[in-house]
C-alpha positions as CSV (number, residue, x, y, z in Angstrom):
1,M,68.2,-147.3,73.3
2,A,68.7,-144.8,76.1
3,R,71.7,-142.6,75.9
4,S,74.7,-142.5,78.2
5,Q,75.0,-139.5,80.5
6,S,78.1,-138.1,78.8
7,S,78.1,-135.0,81.0
8,Q,79.7,-137.1,83.7
9,L,82.5,-138.3,81.3
10,P,85.6,-136.4,80.4
11,P,85.7,-134.8,76.9
12,D,87.3,-136.6,74.0
13,G,91.0,-136.2,74.1
14,P,94.3,-138.1,74.0
15,F,94.5,-141.7,75.1
16,V,95.1,-142.2,78.8
17,E,97.4,-145.0,80.0
18,R,96.2,-146.5,83.3
19,R,98.6,-149.1,84.6
20,M,97.2,-148.9,88.2
21,F,93.9,-147.4,89.1
22,T,91.3,-147.9,91.7
23,R,87.8,-149.1,91.2
24,R,86.5,-145.7,92.3
25,N,88.6,-143.9,89.7
26,F,87.5,-146.3,87.0
27,L,83.9,-145.8,87.9
28,A,84.2,-142.0,87.8
29,G,85.9,-142.2,84.5
30,L,83.4,-144.4,82.8
31,G,80.3,-142.8,84.4
32,L,76.7,-144.0,84.1
33,L,75.6,-146.2,81.3
34,A,72.1,-145.8,80.0
35,G,71.1,-144.0,83.2
36,A,70.5,-147.4,84.7
37,G,73.8,-149.0,85.3
38,V,77.4,-148.4,86.3
39,L,80.3,-150.0,84.5
40,A,82.6,-151.6,87.1
41,P,85.5,-153.8,85.8
42,V,86.6,-156.5,88.2
43,L,90.3,-155.6,88.8
44,R,92.8,-157.2,91.0
45,R,95.6,-155.0,92.3
46,A,99.0,-156.3,91.3
47,Q,102.6,-155.3,92.3
48,R,103.8,-155.6,88.7
49,P,100.8,-155.2,86.2
50,S,101.3,-157.1,83.0
51,A,99.4,-154.8,80.7
52,A,98.7,-151.2,80.0
53,S,95.0,-150.2,79.9
54,I,94.2,-147.7,77.2
55,E,90.7,-146.0,77.3
56,A,89.1,-143.3,75.2
57,G,85.6,-141.9,74.6
58,R,84.1,-140.3,71.5
59,P,80.7,-138.8,70.7
60,L,79.3,-141.2,68.1
61,L,76.0,-142.8,67.1
62,G,74.1,-140.0,68.9
63,T,75.6,-141.1,72.2
64,W,79.0,-141.5,74.0
65,V,81.1,-144.4,72.9
66,R,83.9,-145.6,75.2
67,V,86.5,-148.2,74.3
68,V,89.0,-149.9,76.7
69,A,91.9,-152.1,75.5
70,R,94.4,-153.9,77.7
71,H,97.7,-155.2,76.1
72,P,101.3,-155.5,77.2
73,D,102.2,-153.3,74.1
74,R,100.8,-149.9,74.7
75,G,101.2,-148.8,71.1
76,R,99.3,-151.9,69.9
77,A,96.5,-151.3,72.3
78,T,96.3,-147.6,71.1
79,R,96.1,-148.7,67.5
80,A,93.4,-151.2,68.2
81,V,91.3,-148.6,70.0
82,E,91.6,-146.3,67.0
83,R,90.5,-149.2,64.7
84,A,87.5,-149.8,67.0
85,F,86.4,-146.2,66.7
86,A,86.8,-146.4,62.9
87,A,84.5,-149.4,62.9
88,V,81.9,-147.5,64.9
89,R,82.2,-144.5,62.5
90,E,81.6,-146.8,59.6
91,V,78.4,-148.2,61.2
92,D,77.3,-144.6,61.8
93,A,77.7,-143.8,58.1
94,Q,75.7,-146.8,57.2
95,M,72.9,-146.9,59.7
96,S,72.3,-143.5,61.3
97,V,68.8,-142.1,60.9
98,H,70.1,-138.8,62.0
99,R,72.4,-138.3,59.0
100,A,70.9,-137.4,55.7
101,D,73.9,-138.9,53.9
102,S,73.8,-142.3,55.6
103,E,73.0,-145.4,53.7
104,L,69.9,-146.0,55.8
105,S,68.6,-142.5,55.1
106,R,69.1,-143.0,51.3
107,L,67.2,-146.3,51.6
108,N,64.3,-144.5,53.5
109,R,64.1,-141.9,50.8
110,A,63.9,-144.6,48.2
111,A,60.8,-146.2,49.8
112,G,58.2,-147.2,47.2
113,L,60.7,-146.7,44.3
114,G,62.0,-150.3,44.1
115,P,65.1,-152.2,45.4
116,M,68.3,-150.4,46.3
117,R,71.7,-152.0,46.5
118,V,73.1,-151.8,50.0
119,S,76.2,-152.9,52.0
120,P,76.3,-156.5,53.3
121,A,76.3,-154.9,56.8
122,L,72.9,-153.2,56.3
123,L,71.5,-156.4,54.7
124,D,72.5,-158.4,57.8
125,V,71.1,-155.9,60.3
126,V,67.8,-155.3,58.5
127,E,67.4,-159.1,58.1
128,Q,68.0,-159.7,61.8
129,A,65.7,-156.9,62.8
130,C,62.9,-158.3,60.7
131,A,63.4,-161.8,62.1
132,C,63.1,-160.3,65.6
133,A,59.9,-158.5,64.5
134,R,58.5,-161.7,63.2
135,R,59.3,-163.6,66.5
136,S,57.7,-160.8,68.5
137,G,54.5,-161.0,66.6
138,G,55.0,-157.5,65.3
139,L,55.2,-155.7,68.6
140,Y,58.8,-154.9,67.8
141,D,59.2,-153.5,64.2
142,P,62.2,-151.8,62.6
143,S,59.9,-149.9,60.2
144,V,58.6,-147.8,63.1
145,L,60.1,-144.6,61.7
146,P,56.7,-143.1,60.7
147,L,55.5,-143.4,64.3
148,M,58.7,-141.9,65.7
149,T,58.3,-138.9,63.3
150,L,54.6,-138.5,64.1
151,Y,55.3,-138.2,67.8
152,G,58.1,-135.6,67.2
153,F,61.2,-137.7,67.8
154,Y,62.5,-136.6,64.4
155,G,61.8,-133.3,62.8
156,S,59.3,-130.8,64.2
157,E,58.1,-131.2,67.8
158,R,54.4,-131.4,68.5
159,S,52.2,-129.3,70.8
160,S,49.3,-131.8,70.8
161,L,48.9,-135.5,70.9
162,P,48.4,-137.2,67.5
163,T,44.8,-137.9,66.6
164,T,43.5,-141.4,66.0
165,A,43.4,-140.7,62.3
166,E,47.1,-139.6,62.3
167,V,48.2,-142.7,64.2
168,D,46.2,-144.9,61.8
169,R,47.9,-143.3,58.8
170,A,51.3,-143.8,60.3
171,L,50.5,-147.4,61.2
172,A,49.6,-148.1,57.6
173,A,53.3,-147.5,56.8
174,V,54.7,-149.7,59.6
175,A,55.0,-153.2,58.3
176,F,58.2,-155.3,58.6
177,E,56.6,-157.8,56.2
178,D,56.9,-155.2,53.5
179,V,60.6,-154.8,54.0
180,Q,62.0,-156.9,51.1
181,V,65.6,-158.2,51.6
182,D,67.2,-159.9,48.6
183,R,70.5,-161.3,49.7
184,D,71.4,-162.7,46.3
185,A,70.9,-159.4,44.6
186,G,72.3,-157.4,47.6
187,T,69.2,-155.2,47.8
188,I,66.5,-154.0,50.1
189,A,63.2,-152.5,49.1
190,L,60.6,-150.7,51.2
191,A,57.4,-151.6,49.4
192,R,55.5,-148.4,49.9
193,R,56.0,-144.6,49.9
194,G,56.0,-143.3,53.4
195,M,57.8,-146.3,54.9
196,G,61.0,-145.9,56.9
197,L,63.4,-147.9,59.0
198,D,64.8,-146.9,62.3
199,L,67.6,-149.2,63.4
200,G,68.2,-147.6,66.8
201,S,67.1,-150.8,68.5
202,I,69.8,-152.8,66.9
203,G,72.4,-150.6,65.3
204,K,74.3,-149.7,68.5
205,G,74.7,-153.4,69.3
206,W,76.0,-154.0,65.8
207,A,78.5,-151.2,66.2
208,V,79.7,-152.6,69.5
209,D,80.3,-156.0,67.8
210,R,82.3,-154.3,65.0
211,A,84.4,-152.5,67.6
212,V,85.1,-155.6,69.5
213,A,86.0,-157.4,66.3
214,A,88.5,-154.5,65.5
215,L,90.0,-155.0,69.0
216,R,90.4,-158.7,68.4
217,A,91.9,-158.1,64.9
218,G,94.5,-155.8,66.6
219,G,95.6,-158.6,68.9
220,V,93.6,-157.3,72.0
221,T,92.1,-160.1,74.1
222,S,91.0,-158.0,77.0
223,G,88.8,-155.0,76.5
224,L,85.5,-153.3,76.8
225,V,83.2,-151.3,74.5
226,D,80.3,-149.2,75.8
227,A,78.0,-147.5,73.3
228,G,75.3,-145.7,75.2
229,G,74.2,-148.6,77.4
230,N,75.2,-151.4,75.0
231,V,78.2,-152.9,76.6
232,C,80.4,-155.9,75.6
233,G,83.3,-157.3,77.6
234,L,86.1,-159.0,75.8
235,G,88.0,-161.5,77.9
236,V,88.7,-160.4,81.5
237,P,90.0,-157.2,83.0
238,E,92.8,-158.9,85.0
239,D,94.2,-162.4,85.4
240,G,92.0,-164.3,87.8
241,A,88.9,-162.2,87.2
242,D,85.7,-163.8,86.1
243,G,85.0,-161.0,83.6
244,W,84.0,-157.4,83.4
245,S,81.3,-156.5,85.9
246,V,78.3,-154.3,84.9
247,A,76.3,-153.2,87.9
248,L,72.8,-152.1,87.0
249,F,71.1,-149.6,89.2
250,H,67.4,-148.6,89.3
251,P,67.1,-145.3,87.4
252,R,64.6,-143.9,89.9
253,T,65.8,-145.2,93.2
254,G,69.5,-145.6,92.6
255,R,69.5,-149.0,94.2
256,S,71.8,-151.7,92.8
257,E,69.6,-154.4,91.2
258,R,71.9,-156.8,89.4
259,V,75.6,-157.3,88.5
260,F,76.2,-158.9,85.1
261,T,79.6,-160.5,84.5
262,L,80.8,-160.1,80.9
263,K,83.3,-162.4,79.5
264,D,83.0,-162.4,75.7
265,A,79.4,-161.4,76.3
266,A,77.2,-158.3,76.1
267,V,74.4,-156.6,78.0
268,A,72.0,-153.9,76.7
269,T,69.4,-151.8,78.5
270,S,66.2,-150.5,77.0
271,A,64.5,-147.7,78.9
272,N,62.3,-144.6,78.3
273,H,63.5,-142.4,81.1
274,E,66.1,-140.5,79.2
275,R,64.8,-140.4,75.6
276,F,61.2,-139.1,75.6
277,R,58.9,-136.3,74.5
278,T,56.5,-134.3,76.6
279,I,53.4,-133.5,74.6
280,A,50.4,-131.6,76.1
281,G,51.6,-132.7,79.6
282,H,52.1,-136.3,78.6
283,R,55.6,-137.8,78.9
284,L,56.0,-140.3,76.0
285,G,59.0,-142.6,75.7
286,H,60.7,-143.6,72.4
287,I,60.0,-147.4,72.5
288,F,56.9,-148.0,70.4
289,D,54.3,-150.8,70.4
290,A,54.1,-151.2,66.6
291,K,50.7,-152.9,66.9
292,R,49.0,-150.1,68.8
293,G,51.0,-147.2,67.4
294,T,51.7,-145.8,70.9
295,P,54.7,-145.6,73.2
296,A,55.2,-148.5,75.5
297,D,55.5,-147.8,79.2
298,S,54.9,-151.1,81.1
299,H,58.5,-151.2,82.4
300,V,61.0,-148.7,83.7
301,S,63.9,-150.6,82.0
302,V,64.8,-154.0,80.7
303,S,68.4,-155.4,80.5
304,V,69.3,-158.5,78.5
305,L,72.6,-160.5,78.6
306,A,73.6,-162.2,75.4
307,R,76.7,-163.4,73.6
308,T,76.8,-160.5,71.1
309,G,76.0,-156.8,71.3
310,V,73.5,-157.0,68.4
311,E,71.6,-159.8,70.1
312,A,71.5,-158.0,73.5
313,D,70.4,-154.7,71.8
314,Q,67.5,-156.0,69.9
315,M,66.4,-158.4,72.6
316,S,66.3,-155.8,75.2
317,T,63.8,-153.8,73.1
318,A,61.7,-156.8,72.3
319,A,61.7,-157.8,76.0
320,F,60.6,-154.3,77.0
321,L,57.6,-154.7,74.6
322,L,56.8,-158.3,75.3
323,G,57.2,-158.4,79.1
324,P,58.8,-161.2,81.2
325,S,56.3,-164.0,80.6
326,R,56.2,-163.7,76.8
327,F,60.0,-163.0,76.5
328,R,60.9,-166.1,78.6
329,G,62.7,-168.7,76.5
330,W,63.8,-166.3,73.8
331,P,66.7,-167.9,71.9
332,G,70.1,-166.4,72.8
333,A,69.0,-164.6,75.9
334,L,71.3,-165.6,78.7
335,D,69.7,-163.5,81.4
336,A,67.2,-160.6,81.7
337,L,66.3,-158.0,84.3
338,F,62.9,-156.3,84.2
339,L,62.4,-153.2,86.4
């Protein structure tokens, strides 16, 4: 997923209570999401607001994560936001490909060595990612890490484009069919040495859902979680509102393209304009066609609306690869915007 432009957001710090604030101030505080959309809650000004709004941002998951919670009890909202960040940190420890000590990195190092016991969360996410890969006909594939590494997204950068032979060798290790999930045993096995999972296309959505669940467990029924362009709106921002509004702007023209209303729903945007590599004068995005072994570039961005963050996250990547005609009718997709 593309990353939030955290340079436009205030540094992490104490929680801020915002009982009355303008739409413009809220936009400035939350900044751009995924370089392609602005988060704009639909608020109604009231003479005597019924709830405090607590918001905070933290650098997590390789991006900027922001949590908003509204509740009449300010202390309760603050505790719920802390629990939400704790839930995101747990997902980071489980599924980050950037951390050598993460559960996912240990699984990748165990490729070809047999099954490894993993957490129920990692089992769920890998199983869902493989199901999405199967439905996409293999264009989307969570075992794309060898290609990402080959093109310099992890490890050393390249000064020349990969040769056909290098791409073919990497493709030989990309095969979601060889990711063996055993729910009864609680294990995952990567069948061959050289295989590796990259859950960047689903992990942030999973983290958003865990953060929203933490808000709910803390008694919060009105809130929002934004993890680098994966956004979920819980309830509504004010009485009488239809939901939290996410206005998506074209990343090149700056023109407003669509406003999604999130009420217990999520939207995610997949794009290549922020996360890319330039090799020998070629600008290459991070979303890979796992069939061809090359970066996909048929769209500027794709946004998908769904009931959960994990669905929106993986579907936006699949939609980016499939295109509108092949993505049409995908189960669970409530709306989609192709740019």
